[in-house]
C-alpha positions as CSV (number, residue, x, y, z in Angstrom):
1,X,-64.3,-49.2,-40.1
2,X,-65.6,-49.8,-36.7
3,X,-64.8,-46.9,-34.2
4,X,-62.4,-48.9,-32.1
5,X,-60.5,-49.6,-35.2
6,X,-60.0,-45.7,-36.0
7,X,-56.5,-44.2,-36.0
8,X,-56.6,-40.7,-34.1
9,X,-54.3,-38.2,-35.4
10,X,-53.5,-35.3,-33.1
11,X,-53.1,-31.8,-34.9
12,X,-50.4,-29.7,-33.7
13,X,-53.0,-27.0,-33.2
14,X,-55.4,-28.8,-31.2
15,X,-56.3,-27.8,-27.9
16,X,-56.8,-31.5,-27.2
17,X,-52.9,-32.8,-26.7
18,X,-52.2,-35.9,-26.2
19,X,-51.0,-37.5,-22.9
20,X,-47.2,-37.3,-22.6
21,X,-45.8,-39.3,-19.9
22,X,-43.1,-37.0,-18.1
23,X,-39.2,-38.7,-18.7
24,X,-38.8,-41.4,-16.0
25,X,-36.3,-40.3,-13.2
26,X,-33.1,-42.2,-12.5
27,X,-30.8,-41.9,-9.7
28,X,-27.1,-43.4,-9.2
29,X,-25.3,-44.2,-5.9
30,X,-23.6,-41.1,-4.7
31,X,-26.0,-38.7,-6.5
32,X,-27.0,-35.8,-4.4
33,X,-30.2,-35.1,-4.0
34,X,-33.2,-32.7,-2.2
35,X,-36.4,-33.9,-1.3
36,X,-39.7,-31.9,-0.3
37,X,-40.1,-34.0,3.0
38,X,-36.6,-34.8,4.1
39,X,-34.6,-32.2,2.5
40,X,-30.9,-32.7,1.2
41,X,-29.2,-36.1,1.2
42,X,-27.1,-38.6,-0.6
43,X,-28.4,-41.9,-2.0
44,X,-26.5,-44.7,-0.8
45,X,-28.3,-47.7,-3.0
46,X,-30.4,-47.9,-5.7
47,X,-32.9,-50.9,-6.2
48,X,-33.2,-51.4,-9.8
49,X,-35.7,-48.7,-11.3
50,X,-37.9,-49.4,-8.3
51,X,-36.4,-47.7,-5.2
52,X,-33.7,-45.5,-3.8
53,X,-32.2,-45.5,-0.2
54,X,-31.3,-42.1,0.6
55,X,-28.9,-41.0,3.8
56,X,-30.2,-37.6,4.9
57,X,-28.1,-37.1,7.4
58,X,-30.4,-37.5,10.5
59,X,-32.0,-40.2,8.9
60,X,-32.0,-42.9,6.2
61,X,-35.3,-43.3,4.0
62,X,-36.3,-45.7,1.3
63,X,-38.0,-43.7,-1.3
64,X,-39.9,-45.6,-4.2
65,X,-41.0,-44.7,-7.8
66,X,-42.5,-42.7,-8.9
67,X,-40.1,-40.6,-6.5
68,X,-42.5,-37.6,-6.1
69,X,-40.7,-34.6,-4.3
70,X,-37.0,-36.1,-5.1
71,X,-35.0,-34.3,-7.4
72,X,-31.3,-34.6,-8.4
73,X,-28.7,-31.8,-8.0
C-alpha cells in the first residue's frame, strides 16, 4: 500500500487531534445580533448563506461569511 492510500486513524488519547470545522453560523431576518465592531443590531436581510444585512441603528452593514465577530443573541 502506498502512503497516499493509507487511512489515518485518530486515537482518542492522541495529542494530535484532527481539525474540526466550527459550526456554521446561521442568521434569519429579525435576529438580534451583536458585532465586535458595530455593537447591537437586528438582521434585516439574509443573502443565502453568504451575507447578512444588519441594521445597527446609526448604520446598516453587510456582513459576509464567516461572520467573524458577529454572534446571535
